[in-house]
Every structure is written in structure tokens, then in C-alpha cells.
PQR file of N, CA, C, O and H, with PARSE charges and radii, in Angstrom:
ATOM      1  N   UNK A   1     -68.972 -45.410  -9.503 -0.4000 1.5000
ATOM      2  CA  UNK A   1     -70.322 -45.946  -9.491 -0.0000 2.0000
ATOM      3  C   UNK A   1     -70.649 -46.496 -10.876  0.5500 1.7000
ATOM      4  O   UNK A   1     -70.112 -46.045 -11.888 -0.5500 1.4000
ATOM      5  N   UNK A   2     -71.531 -47.468 -10.892 -0.4000 1.5000
ATOM      6  CA  UNK A   2     -71.925 -48.069 -12.168 -0.0000 2.0000
ATOM      7  C   UNK A   2     -73.403 -47.786 -12.421  0.5500 1.7000
ATOM      8  O   UNK A   2     -74.215 -47.761 -11.497 -0.5500 1.4000
ATOM      9  H   UNK A   2     -71.967 -47.835 -10.070  0.4000 1.0000
ATOM     10  N   UNK A   3     -73.726 -47.577 -13.678 -0.4000 1.5000
ATOM     11  CA  UNK A   3     -75.108 -47.304 -14.070 -0.0000 2.0000
ATOM     12  C   UNK A   3     -75.914 -48.593 -13.967  0.5500 1.7000
ATOM     13  O   UNK A   3     -75.454 -49.656 -14.384 -0.5500 1.4000
ATOM     14  H   UNK A   3     -73.065 -47.597 -14.429  0.4000 1.0000
ATOM     15  N   UNK A   4     -77.131 -48.492 -13.404 -0.4000 1.5000
ATOM     16  CA  UNK A   4     -78.018 -49.648 -13.238 -0.0000 2.0000
ATOM     17  C   UNK A   4     -79.419 -49.280 -13.689  0.5500 1.7000
ATOM     18  O   UNK A   4     -79.713 -48.113 -13.950 -0.5500 1.4000
ATOM     19  H   UNK A   4     -77.505 -47.628 -13.065  0.4000 1.0000
ATOM     20  N   UNK A   5     -80.272 -50.274 -13.777 -0.4000 1.5000
ATOM     21  CA  UNK A   5     -81.667 -50.023 -14.126 -0.0000 2.0000
ATOM     22  C   UNK A   5     -82.401 -49.447 -12.913  0.5500 1.7000
ATOM     23  O   UNK A   5     -81.935 -49.549 -11.778 -0.5500 1.4000
ATOM     24  H   UNK A   5     -80.033 -51.222 -13.565  0.4000 1.0000
ATOM     25  N   UNK A   6     -83.543 -48.849 -13.179 -0.4000 1.5000
ATOM     26  CA  UNK A   6     -84.383 -48.321 -12.110 -0.0000 2.0000
ATOM     27  C   UNK A   6     -84.758 -49.430 -11.134  0.5500 1.7000
ATOM     28  O   UNK A   6     -84.727 -49.230  -9.920 -0.5500 1.4000
ATOM     29  H   UNK A   6     -83.921 -48.766 -14.101  0.4000 1.0000
ATOM     30  N   UNK A   7     -85.109 -50.588 -11.658 -0.4000 1.5000
ATOM     31  CA  UNK A   7     -85.530 -51.709 -10.830 -0.0000 2.0000
ATOM     32  C   UNK A   7     -84.404 -52.167  -9.912  0.5500 1.7000
ATOM     33  O   UNK A   7     -84.624 -52.396  -8.723 -0.5500 1.4000
ATOM     34  H   UNK A   7     -85.134 -50.751 -12.645  0.4000 1.0000
ATOM     35  N   UNK A   8     -83.189 -52.303 -10.463 -0.4000 1.5000
ATOM     36  CA  UNK A   8     -82.049 -52.744  -9.654 -0.0000 2.0000
ATOM     37  C   UNK A   8     -81.735 -51.719  -8.565  0.5500 1.7000
ATOM     38  O   UNK A   8     -81.440 -52.086  -7.427 -0.5500 1.4000
ATOM     39  H   UNK A   8     -83.010 -52.118 -11.429  0.4000 1.0000
ATOM     40  N   UNK A   9     -81.800 -50.436  -8.918 -0.4000 1.5000
ATOM     41  CA  UNK A   9     -81.519 -49.375  -7.955 -0.0000 2.0000
ATOM     42  C   UNK A   9     -82.464 -49.463  -6.760  0.5500 1.7000
ATOM     43  O   UNK A   9     -82.020 -49.487  -5.612 -0.5500 1.4000
ATOM     44  H   UNK A   9     -82.040 -50.138  -9.842  0.4000 1.0000
ATOM     45  N   UNK A  10     -83.755 -49.511  -7.031 -0.4000 1.5000
ATOM     46  CA  UNK A  10     -84.731 -49.523  -5.936 -0.0000 2.0000
ATOM     47  C   UNK A  10     -84.765 -50.849  -5.195  0.5500 1.7000
ATOM     48  O   UNK A  10     -85.150 -50.891  -4.026 -0.5500 1.4000
ATOM     49  H   UNK A  10     -84.115 -49.492  -7.964  0.4000 1.0000
ATOM     50  N   UNK A  11     -84.369 -51.930  -5.849 -0.4000 1.5000
ATOM     51  CA  UNK A  11     -84.273 -53.216  -5.162 -0.0000 2.0000
ATOM     52  C   UNK A  11     -83.175 -53.155  -4.087  0.5500 1.7000
ATOM     53  O   UNK A  11     -83.330 -53.720  -3.005 -0.5500 1.4000
ATOM     54  H   UNK A  11     -84.056 -51.896  -6.798  0.4000 1.0000
ATOM     55  N   UNK A  12     -82.066 -52.465  -4.393 -0.4000 1.5000
ATOM     56  CA  UNK A  12     -80.953 -52.337  -3.442 -0.0000 2.0000
ATOM     57  C   UNK A  12     -81.197 -51.231  -2.418  0.5500 1.7000
ATOM     58  O   UNK A  12     -80.980 -51.438  -1.224 -0.5500 1.4000
ATOM     59  H   UNK A  12     -81.940 -52.006  -5.272  0.4000 1.0000
ATOM     60  N   UNK A  13     -81.643 -50.066  -2.868 -0.4000 1.5000
ATOM     61  CA  UNK A  13     -81.742 -48.887  -2.016 -0.0000 2.0000
ATOM     62  C   UNK A  13     -83.075 -48.828  -1.268  0.5500 1.7000
ATOM     63  O   UNK A  13     -83.137 -48.324  -0.147 -0.5500 1.4000
ATOM     64  H   UNK A  13     -81.819 -49.898  -3.838  0.4000 1.0000
ATOM     65  N   UNK A  14     -84.126 -49.336  -1.878 -0.4000 1.5000
ATOM     66  CA  UNK A  14     -85.467 -49.230  -1.311 -0.0000 2.0000
ATOM     67  C   UNK A  14     -85.618 -49.708   0.122  0.5500 1.7000
ATOM     68  O   UNK A  14     -86.249 -49.019   0.923 -0.5500 1.4000
ATOM     69  H   UNK A  14     -84.076 -49.746  -2.789  0.4000 1.0000
ATOM     70  N   UNK A  15     -85.058 -50.874   0.482 -0.4000 1.5000
ATOM     71  CA  UNK A  15     -85.237 -51.378   1.847 -0.0000 2.0000
ATOM     72  C   UNK A  15     -84.381 -50.657   2.895  0.5500 1.7000
ATOM     73  O   UNK A  15     -84.588 -50.849   4.093 -0.5500 1.4000
ATOM     74  H   UNK A  15     -84.545 -51.434  -0.169  0.4000 1.0000
ATOM     75  N   UNK A  16     -83.428 -49.834   2.458 -0.4000 1.5000
ATOM     76  CA  UNK A  16     -82.511 -49.169   3.388 -0.0000 2.0000
ATOM     77  C   UNK A  16     -83.117 -47.906   3.973  0.5500 1.7000
ATOM     78  O   UNK A  16     -84.046 -47.329   3.407 -0.5500 1.4000
ATOM     79  H   UNK A  16     -83.260 -49.678   1.485  0.4000 1.0000
ATOM     80  N   UNK A  17     -82.585 -47.484   5.106 -0.4000 1.5000
ATOM     81  CA  UNK A  17     -82.992 -46.238   5.746 -0.0000 2.0000
ATOM     82  C   UNK A  17     -82.158 -45.120   5.122  0.5500 1.7000
ATOM     83  O   UNK A  17     -81.111 -44.744   5.647 -0.5500 1.4000
ATOM     84  H   UNK A  17     -81.830 -47.953   5.566  0.4000 1.0000
ATOM     85  N   UNK A  18     -82.640 -44.594   3.991 -0.4000 1.5000
ATOM     86  CA  UNK A  18     -81.885 -43.605   3.223 -0.0000 2.0000
ATOM     87  C   UNK A  18     -82.697 -42.332   3.012  0.5500 1.7000
ATOM     88  O   UNK A  18     -83.914 -42.301   3.198 -0.5500 1.4000
ATOM     89  H   UNK A  18     -83.491 -44.899   3.564  0.4000 1.0000
ATOM     90  N   UNK A  19     -81.981 -41.290   2.618 -0.4000 1.5000
ATOM     91  CA  UNK A  19     -82.619 -40.023   2.277 -0.0000 2.0000
ATOM     92  C   UNK A  19     -81.860 -39.432   1.099  0.5500 1.7000
ATOM     93  O   UNK A  19     -80.635 -39.325   1.160 -0.5500 1.4000
ATOM     94  H   UNK A  19     -80.992 -41.316   2.467  0.4000 1.0000
ATOM     95  N   UNK A  20     -82.560 -39.038   0.011 -0.4000 1.5000
ATOM     96  CA  UNK A  20     -81.855 -38.402  -1.110 -0.0000 2.0000
ATOM     97  C   UNK A  20     -81.489 -36.968  -0.749  0.5500 1.7000
ATOM     98  O   UNK A  20     -82.299 -36.234  -0.184 -0.5500 1.4000
ATOM     99  H   UNK A  20     -83.555 -39.125  -0.038  0.4000 1.0000
ATOM    100  N   UNK A  21     -80.275 -36.583  -1.076 -0.4000 1.5000
ATOM    101  CA  UNK A  21     -79.807 -35.215  -0.835 -0.0000 2.0000
ATOM    102  C   UNK A  21     -79.446 -34.603  -2.182  0.5500 1.7000
ATOM    103  O   UNK A  21     -78.539 -35.083  -2.861 -0.5500 1.4000
ATOM    104  H   UNK A  21     -79.617 -37.179  -1.535  0.4000 1.0000
ATOM    105  N   UNK A  22     -80.158 -33.537  -2.572 -0.4000 1.5000
ATOM    106  CA  UNK A  22     -79.952 -32.898  -3.871 -0.0000 2.0000
ATOM    107  C   UNK A  22     -78.639 -32.134  -3.876  0.5500 1.7000
ATOM    108  O   UNK A  22     -78.305 -31.422  -2.929 -0.5500 1.4000
ATOM    109  H   UNK A  22     -80.895 -33.146  -2.020  0.4000 1.0000
ATOM    110  N   UNK A  23     -77.901 -32.303  -4.972 -0.4000 1.5000
ATOM    111  CA  UNK A  23     -76.633 -31.616  -5.183 -0.0000 2.0000
ATOM    112  C   UNK A  23     -76.786 -30.667  -6.366  0.5500 1.7000
ATOM    113  O   UNK A  23     -77.174 -31.103  -7.450 -0.5500 1.4000
ATOM    114  H   UNK A  23     -78.172 -32.881  -5.741  0.4000 1.0000
ATOM    115  N   UNK A  24     -76.494 -29.387  -6.186 -0.4000 1.5000
ATOM    116  CA  UNK A  24     -76.542 -28.431  -7.288 -0.0000 2.0000
ATOM    117  C   UNK A  24     -77.952 -28.030  -7.662  0.5500 1.7000
ATOM    118  O   UNK A  24     -78.906 -28.252  -6.917 -0.5500 1.4000
ATOM    119  H   UNK A  24     -76.179 -29.033  -5.305  0.4000 1.0000
ATOM    120  N   UNK A  25     -78.059 -27.425  -8.854 -0.4000 1.5000
ATOM    121  CA  UNK A  25     -79.352 -26.949  -9.340 -0.0000 2.0000
ATOM    122  C   UNK A  25     -79.843 -27.852 -10.467  0.5500 1.7000
ATOM    123  O   UNK A  25     -79.178 -28.815 -10.847 -0.5500 1.4000
ATOM    124  H   UNK A  25     -77.284 -27.245  -9.459  0.4000 1.0000
ATOM    125  N   UNK A  26     -81.022 -27.520 -10.994 -0.4000 1.5000
ATOM    126  CA  UNK A  26     -81.661 -28.351 -12.011 -0.0000 2.0000
ATOM    127  C   UNK A  26     -80.828 -28.388 -13.278  0.5500 1.7000
ATOM    128  O   UNK A  26     -80.300 -27.343 -13.657 -0.5500 1.4000
ATOM    129  H   UNK A  26     -81.563 -26.737 -10.685  0.4000 1.0000
ATOM    130  N   UNK A  27     -80.672 -29.507 -13.957 -0.4000 1.5000
ATOM    131  CA  UNK A  27     -81.221 -30.824 -13.653 -0.0000 2.0000
ATOM    132  C   UNK A  27     -80.501 -31.430 -12.445  0.5500 1.7000
ATOM    133  O   UNK A  27     -79.281 -31.324 -12.316 -0.5500 1.4000
ATOM    134  H   UNK A  27     -81.101 -30.356 -13.649  0.4000 1.0000
ATOM    135  N   UNK A  28     -81.263 -32.053 -11.582 -0.4000 1.5000
ATOM    136  CA  UNK A  28     -80.761 -32.456 -10.280 -0.0000 2.0000
ATOM    137  C   UNK A  28     -79.960 -33.756 -10.294  0.5500 1.7000
ATOM    138  O   UNK A  28     -80.204 -34.663 -11.089 -0.5500 1.4000
ATOM    139  H   UNK A  28     -82.254 -32.140 -11.687  0.4000 1.0000
ATOM    140  N   UNK A  29     -79.001 -33.803  -9.385 -0.4000 1.5000
ATOM    141  CA  UNK A  29     -78.308 -35.021  -9.016 -0.0000 2.0000
ATOM    142  C   UNK A  29     -78.600 -35.226  -7.542  0.5500 1.7000
ATOM    143  O   UNK A  29     -78.449 -34.302  -6.743 -0.5500 1.4000
ATOM    144  H   UNK A  29     -78.803 -33.066  -8.738  0.4000 1.0000
ATOM    145  N   UNK A  30     -79.016 -36.421  -7.178 -0.4000 1.5000
ATOM    146  CA  UNK A  30     -79.297 -36.726  -5.773 -0.0000 2.0000
ATOM    147  C   UNK A  30     -78.364 -37.828  -5.299  0.5500 1.7000
ATOM    148  O   UNK A  30     -78.209 -38.859  -5.954 -0.5500 1.4000
ATOM    149  H   UNK A  30     -79.139 -37.172  -7.828  0.4000 1.0000
ATOM    150  N   UNK A  31     -77.746 -37.591  -4.147 -0.4000 1.5000
ATOM    151  CA  UNK A  31     -76.963 -38.621  -3.483 -0.0000 2.0000
ATOM    152  C   UNK A  31     -77.859 -39.258  -2.440  0.5500 1.7000
ATOM    153  O   UNK A  31     -78.432 -38.561  -1.603 -0.5500 1.4000
ATOM    154  H   UNK A  31     -77.872 -36.754  -3.615  0.4000 1.0000
ATOM    155  N   UNK A  32     -77.983 -40.570  -2.483 -0.4000 1.5000
ATOM    156  CA  UNK A  32     -78.832 -41.310  -1.549 -0.0000 2.0000
ATOM    157  C   UNK A  32     -77.940 -41.771  -0.405  0.5500 1.7000
ATOM    158  O   UNK A  32     -77.077 -42.633  -0.572 -0.5500 1.4000
ATOM    159  H   UNK A  32     -77.517 -41.136  -3.163  0.4000 1.0000
ATOM    160  N   UNK A  33     -78.174 -41.163   0.782 -0.4000 1.5000
ATOM    161  CA  UNK A  33     -77.308 -41.400   1.930 -0.0000 2.0000
ATOM    162  C   UNK A  33     -78.047 -42.154   3.028  0.5500 1.7000
ATOM    163  O   UNK A  33     -79.236 -41.945   3.267 -0.5500 1.4000
ATOM    164  H   UNK A  33     -78.874 -40.463   0.917  0.4000 1.0000
ATOM    165  N   UNK A  34     -77.292 -43.050   3.696 -0.4000 1.5000
ATOM    166  CA  UNK A  34     -77.841 -43.790   4.820 -0.0000 2.0000
ATOM    167  C   UNK A  34     -78.061 -42.877   6.011  0.5500 1.7000
ATOM    168  O   UNK A  34     -77.274 -41.967   6.272 -0.5500 1.4000
ATOM    169  H   UNK A  34     -76.326 -43.220   3.501  0.4000 1.0000
ATOM    170  N   UNK A  35     -79.139 -43.135   6.722 -0.4000 1.5000
ATOM    171  CA  UNK A  35     -79.417 -42.459   7.986 -0.0000 2.0000
ATOM    172  C   UNK A  35     -79.186 -43.467   9.101  0.5500 1.7000
ATOM    173  O   UNK A  35     -79.379 -44.666   8.900 -0.5500 1.4000
ATOM    174  H   UNK A  35     -79.778 -43.874   6.510  0.4000 1.0000
ATOM    175  N   UNK A  36     -78.788 -43.011  10.236 -0.4000 1.5000
ATOM    176  CA  UNK A  36     -78.553 -43.896  11.376 -0.0000 2.0000
ATOM    177  C   UNK A  36     -77.184 -43.636  11.967  0.5500 1.7000
ATOM    178  O   UNK A  36     -76.340 -42.986  11.350 -0.5500 1.4000
ATOM    179  H   UNK A  36     -78.632 -42.037  10.399  0.4000 1.0000
ATOM    180  N   UNK A  37     -76.975 -44.141  13.147 -0.4000 1.5000
ATOM    181  CA  UNK A  37     -75.760 -43.828  13.893 -0.0000 2.0000
ATOM    182  C   UNK A  37     -74.494 -44.400  13.275  0.5500 1.7000
ATOM    183  O   UNK A  37     -73.520 -43.666  13.111 -0.5500 1.4000
ATOM    184  H   UNK A  37     -77.661 -44.669  13.649  0.4000 1.0000
ATOM    185  N   UNK A  38     -74.471 -45.670  12.929 -0.4000 1.5000
ATOM    186  CA  UNK A  38     -73.228 -46.291  12.477 -0.0000 2.0000
ATOM    187  C   UNK A  38     -72.861 -45.951  11.041  0.5500 1.7000
ATOM    188  O   UNK A  38     -71.676 -45.855  10.723 -0.5500 1.4000
ATOM    189  H   UNK A  38     -75.262 -46.266  13.063  0.4000 1.0000
ATOM    190  N   UNK A  39     -73.835 -45.769  10.170 -0.4000 1.5000
ATOM    191  CA  UNK A  39     -73.569 -45.514   8.752 -0.0000 2.0000
ATOM    192  C   UNK A  39     -74.010 -44.132   8.306  0.5500 1.7000
ATOM    193  O   UNK A  39     -74.095 -43.881   7.104 -0.5500 1.4000
ATOM    194  H   UNK A  39     -74.798 -45.847  10.428  0.4000 1.0000
ATOM    195  N   UNK A  40     -74.288 -43.245   9.216 -0.4000 1.5000
ATOM    196  CA  UNK A  40     -74.860 -41.942   8.877 -0.0000 2.0000
ATOM    197  C   UNK A  40     -74.039 -41.224   7.810  0.5500 1.7000
ATOM    198  O   UNK A  40     -72.853 -40.957   8.003 -0.5500 1.4000
ATOM    199  H   UNK A  40     -74.219 -43.449  10.193  0.4000 1.0000
ATOM    200  N   UNK A  41     -74.676 -40.917   6.693 -0.4000 1.5000
ATOM    201  CA  UNK A  41     -74.052 -40.144   5.632 -0.0000 2.0000
ATOM    202  C   UNK A  41     -73.355 -40.948   4.553  0.5500 1.7000
ATOM    203  O   UNK A  41     -72.894 -40.370   3.569 -0.5500 1.4000
ATOM    204  H   UNK A  41     -75.639 -41.134   6.536  0.4000 1.0000
ATOM    205  N   UNK A  42     -73.261 -42.266   4.702 -0.4000 1.5000
ATOM    206  CA  UNK A  42     -72.600 -43.064   3.669 -0.0000 2.0000
ATOM    207  C   UNK A  42     -73.483 -43.096   2.423  0.5500 1.7000
ATOM    208  O   UNK A  42     -74.674 -43.395   2.511 -0.5500 1.4000
ATOM    209  H   UNK A  42     -73.636 -42.736   5.502  0.4000 1.0000
ATOM    210  N   UNK A  43     -72.898 -42.787   1.259 -0.4000 1.5000
ATOM    211  CA  UNK A  43     -73.631 -42.764  -0.004 -0.0000 2.0000
ATOM    212  C   UNK A  43     -73.797 -44.196  -0.515  0.5500 1.7000
ATOM    213  O   UNK A  43     -72.823 -44.932  -0.675 -0.5500 1.4000
ATOM    214  H   UNK A  43     -71.930 -42.545   1.187  0.4000 1.0000
ATOM    215  N   UNK A  44     -75.068 -44.576  -0.770 -0.4000 1.5000
ATOM    216  CA  UNK A  44     -75.354 -45.925  -1.264 -0.0000 2.0000
ATOM    217  C   UNK A  44     -75.957 -45.911  -2.661  0.5500 1.7000
ATOM    218  O   UNK A  44     -76.271 -46.965  -3.213 -0.5500 1.4000
ATOM    219  H   UNK A  44     -75.859 -43.979  -0.640  0.4000 1.0000
ATOM    220  N   UNK A  45     -76.119 -44.719  -3.237 -0.4000 1.5000
ATOM    221  CA  UNK A  45     -76.649 -44.620  -4.583 -0.0000 2.0000
ATOM    222  C   UNK A  45     -76.674 -43.180  -5.051  0.5500 1.7000
ATOM    223  O   UNK A  45     -76.494 -42.244  -4.272 -0.5500 1.4000
ATOM    224  H   UNK A  45     -75.864 -43.863  -2.788  0.4000 1.0000
ATOM    225  N   UNK A  46     -76.904 -43.030  -6.359 -0.4000 1.5000
ATOM    226  CA  UNK A  46     -76.973 -41.698  -6.954 -0.0000 2.0000
ATOM    227  C   UNK A  46     -77.997 -41.732  -8.071  0.5500 1.7000
ATOM    228  O   UNK A  46     -78.057 -42.687  -8.845 -0.5500 1.4000
ATOM    229  H   UNK A  46     -77.050 -43.791  -6.992  0.4000 1.0000
ATOM    230  N   UNK A  47     -78.811 -40.669  -8.151 -0.4000 1.5000
ATOM    231  CA  UNK A  47     -79.738 -40.525  -9.279 -0.0000 2.0000
ATOM    232  C   UNK A  47     -79.443 -39.188  -9.947  0.5500 1.7000
ATOM    233  O   UNK A  47     -79.196 -38.180  -9.284 -0.5500 1.4000
ATOM    234  H   UNK A  47     -78.762 -39.893  -7.522  0.4000 1.0000
ATOM    235  N   UNK A  48     -79.477 -39.207 -11.282 -0.4000 1.5000
ATOM    236  CA  UNK A  48     -79.093 -38.035 -12.068 -0.0000 2.0000
ATOM    237  C   UNK A  48     -80.169 -37.767 -13.112  0.5500 1.7000
ATOM    238  O   UNK A  48     -80.508 -38.650 -13.900 -0.5500 1.4000
ATOM    239  H   UNK A  48     -79.678 -40.025 -11.820  0.4000 1.0000
ATOM    240  N   UNK A  49     -80.711 -36.537 -13.119 -0.4000 1.5000
ATOM    241  CA  UNK A  49     -81.640 -36.133 -14.173 -0.0000 2.0000
ATOM    242  C   UNK A  49     -80.824 -35.756 -15.403  0.5500 1.7000
ATOM    243  O   UNK A  49     -79.862 -34.993 -15.306 -0.5500 1.4000
ATOM    244  H   UNK A  49     -80.435 -35.820 -12.479  0.4000 1.0000
ATOM    245  N   UNK A  50     -81.208 -36.291 -16.558 -0.4000 1.5000
ATOM    246  CA  UNK A  50     -80.475 -36.097 -17.807 -0.0000 2.0000
ATOM    247  C   UNK A  50     -81.437 -35.585 -18.870  0.5500 1.7000
ATOM    248  O   UNK A  50     -82.549 -36.092 -19.013 -0.5500 1.4000
ATOM    249  H   UNK A  50     -81.989 -36.911 -16.637  0.4000 1.0000
ATOM    250  N   UNK A  51     -80.997 -34.575 -19.615 -0.4000 1.5000
ATOM    251  CA  UNK A  51     -81.817 -34.058 -20.717 -0.0000 2.0000
ATOM    252  C   UNK A  51     -81.933 -35.096 -21.819  0.5500 1.7000
ATOM    253  O   UNK A  51     -80.944 -35.725 -22.196 -0.5500 1.4000
ATOM    254  H   UNK A  51     -80.093 -34.162 -19.499  0.4000 1.0000
ATOM    255  N   UNK A  52     -83.157 -35.278 -22.341 -0.4000 1.5000
ATOM    256  CA  UNK A  52     -83.385 -36.130 -23.506 -0.0000 2.0000
ATOM    257  C   UNK A  52     -83.206 -35.271 -24.744  0.5500 1.7000
ATOM    258  O   UNK A  52     -83.974 -34.335 -24.966 -0.5500 1.4000
ATOM    259  H   UNK A  52     -83.960 -34.768 -22.035  0.4000 1.0000
ATOM    260  N   UNK A  53     -82.215 -35.573 -25.539 -0.4000 1.5000
ATOM    261  CA  UNK A  53     -81.976 -34.797 -26.756 -0.0000 2.0000
ATOM    262  C   UNK A  53     -83.132 -34.943 -27.727  0.5500 1.7000
ATOM    263  O   UNK A  53     -83.577 -36.052 -28.022 -0.5500 1.4000
ATOM    264  H   UNK A  53     -81.590 -36.333 -25.359  0.4000 1.0000
ATOM    265  N   UNK A  54     -83.617 -33.800 -28.226 -0.4000 1.5000
ATOM    266  CA  UNK A  54     -84.667 -33.810 -29.236 -0.0000 2.0000
ATOM    267  C   UNK A  54     -86.056 -34.125 -28.703  0.5500 1.7000
ATOM    268  O   UNK A  54     -86.953 -34.428 -29.489 -0.5500 1.4000
ATOM    269  H   UNK A  54     -83.255 -32.899 -27.986  0.4000 1.0000
ATOM    270  N   UNK A  55     -86.260 -34.062 -27.396 -0.4000 1.5000
ATOM    271  CA  UNK A  55     -87.575 -34.381 -26.848 -0.0000 2.0000
ATOM    272  C   UNK A  55     -88.137 -33.202 -26.065  0.5500 1.7000
ATOM    273  O   UNK A  55     -88.641 -33.367 -24.953 -0.5500 1.4000
ATOM    274  H   UNK A  55     -85.531 -33.816 -26.757  0.4000 1.0000
ATOM    275  N   UNK A  56     -88.050 -32.026 -26.644 -0.4000 1.5000
ATOM    276  CA  UNK A  56     -88.664 -30.826 -26.076 -0.0000 2.0000
ATOM    277  C   UNK A  56     -88.166 -30.471 -24.681  0.5500 1.7000
ATOM    278  O   UNK A  56     -88.935 -29.980 -23.854 -0.5500 1.4000
ATOM    279  H   UNK A  56     -87.641 -31.891 -27.547  0.4000 1.0000
ATOM    280  N   UNK A  57     -86.893 -30.714 -24.417 -0.4000 1.5000
ATOM    281  CA  UNK A  57     -86.314 -30.328 -23.144 -0.0000 2.0000
ATOM    282  C   UNK A  57     -86.719 -31.182 -21.960  0.5500 1.7000
ATOM    283  O   UNK A  57     -86.516 -30.783 -20.813 -0.5500 1.4000
ATOM    284  H   UNK A  57     -86.269 -31.113 -25.088  0.4000 1.0000
ATOM    285  N   UNK A  58     -87.287 -32.348 -22.215 -0.4000 1.5000
ATOM    286  CA  UNK A  58     -87.671 -33.235 -21.123 -0.0000 2.0000
ATOM    287  C   UNK A  58     -86.441 -33.941 -20.557  0.5500 1.7000
ATOM    288  O   UNK A  58     -85.394 -33.995 -21.202 -0.5500 1.4000
ATOM    289  H   UNK A  58     -87.452 -32.672 -23.146  0.4000 1.0000
ATOM    290  N   UNK A  59     -86.577 -34.473 -19.361 -0.4000 1.5000
ATOM    291  CA  UNK A  59     -85.479 -35.215 -18.753 -0.0000 2.0000
ATOM    292  C   UNK A  59     -85.929 -36.628 -18.395  0.5500 1.7000
ATOM    293  O   UNK A  59     -87.121 -36.923 -18.303 -0.5500 1.4000
ATOM    294  H   UNK A  59     -87.427 -34.429 -18.837  0.4000 1.0000
ATOM    295  N   UNK A  60     -84.946 -37.479 -18.199 -0.4000 1.5000
ATOM    296  CA  UNK A  60     -85.191 -38.792 -17.608 -0.0000 2.0000
ATOM    297  C   UNK A  60     -84.152 -38.960 -16.505  0.5500 1.7000
ATOM    298  O   UNK A  60     -83.193 -38.191 -16.433 -0.5500 1.4000
ATOM    299  H   UNK A  60     -83.978 -37.239 -18.273  0.4000 1.0000
ATOM    300  N   UNK A  61     -84.331 -39.944 -15.661 -0.4000 1.5000
ATOM    301  CA  UNK A  61     -83.425 -40.150 -14.543 -0.0000 2.0000
ATOM    302  C   UNK A  61     -82.596 -41.403 -14.777  0.5500 1.7000
ATOM    303  O   UNK A  61     -83.117 -42.445 -15.175 -0.5500 1.4000
ATOM    304  H   UNK A  61     -85.110 -40.569 -15.719  0.4000 1.0000
ATOM    305  N   UNK A  62     -81.290 -41.284 -14.523 -0.4000 1.5000
ATOM    306  CA  UNK A  62     -80.375 -42.415 -14.575 -0.0000 2.0000
ATOM    307  C   UNK A  62     -79.964 -42.729 -13.146  0.5500 1.7000
ATOM    308  O   UNK A  62     -79.853 -41.833 -12.310 -0.5500 1.4000
ATOM    309  H   UNK A  62     -80.867 -40.437 -14.200  0.4000 1.0000
ATOM    310  N   UNK A  63     -79.739 -44.015 -12.873 -0.4000 1.5000
ATOM    311  CA  UNK A  63     -79.453 -44.472 -11.519 -0.0000 2.0000
ATOM    312  C   UNK A  63     -78.096 -45.160 -11.466  0.5500 1.7000
ATOM    313  O   UNK A  63     -77.682 -45.828 -12.413 -0.5500 1.4000
ATOM    314  H   UNK A  63     -79.829 -44.743 -13.553  0.4000 1.0000
ATOM    315  N   UNK A  64     -77.404 -44.980 -10.326 -0.4000 1.5000
ATOM    316  CA  UNK A  64     -76.060 -45.508 -10.141 -0.0000 2.0000
ATOM    317  C   UNK A  64     -75.926 -46.120  -8.752  0.5500 1.7000
ATOM    318  O   UNK A  64     -76.472 -45.608  -7.774 -0.5500 1.4000
ATOM    319  H   UNK A  64     -77.740 -44.437  -9.556  0.4000 1.0000
ATOM    320  N   UNK A  65     -75.181 -47.236  -8.685 -0.4000 1.5000
ATOM    321  CA  UNK A  65     -74.848 -47.876  -7.419 -0.0000 2.0000
ATOM    322  C   UNK A  65     -73.333 -47.986  -7.312  0.5500 1.7000
ATOM    323  O   UNK A  65     -72.641 -48.014  -8.330 -0.5500 1.4000
ATOM    324  H   UNK A  65     -74.738 -47.651  -9.479  0.4000 1.0000
ATOM    325  N   UNK A  66     -72.809 -48.047  -6.083 -0.4000 1.5000
ATOM    326  CA  UNK A  66     -71.363 -48.201  -5.915 -0.0000 2.0000
ATOM    327  C   UNK A  66     -70.867 -49.514  -6.512  0.5500 1.7000
ATOM    328  O   UNK A  66     -71.609 -50.494  -6.588 -0.5500 1.4000
ATOM    329  H   UNK A  66     -73.372 -48.024  -5.256  0.4000 1.0000
ATOM    330  N   UNK A  67     -69.625 -49.520  -6.929 -0.4000 1.5000
ATOM    331  CA  UNK A  67     -69.005 -50.743  -7.475 -0.0000 2.0000
ATOM    332  C   UNK A  67     -68.867 -51.789  -6.414  0.5500 1.7000
ATOM    333  O   UNK A  67     -68.369 -52.882  -6.685 -0.5500 1.4000
ATOM    334  H   UNK A  67     -69.023 -48.724  -6.867  0.4000 1.0000
TER
END
């Protein structure tokens, strides 16, 4: 997967019939999977919460799309 901007991620994933599925514990990684009969479960994106170094333990989210 390649890292993309928030705007690019939602431009691609937003119109699709998807549901984020959380993997593991905090900070969260979510796999965005298609819903529906023919593509059910296919991963079309990933979002990852990342710690911001030196910012009081806050996180930001990075977004990824398949190559």
C-alpha cells in the first residue's frame, strides 16, 4: 500500500460501500473493506493512528491505498 493524503483517501474510498474494521488495540489500524456479495471483504484502504513525537502523546491518522 502507498501513503496518500486524507483528501485522496476519501475521494477513492468515500463513494464505495465500505466498513472500517479495527485491527489490534490502540493506537488503532483500520482496514477499510468492501461490503457486498461480489467484493465482500476486499481491502480497499487502510488508516493508521500514529503517535506525534513531542506533542503530549497525541496521535494523527495516516491513510493508505493499494498500489
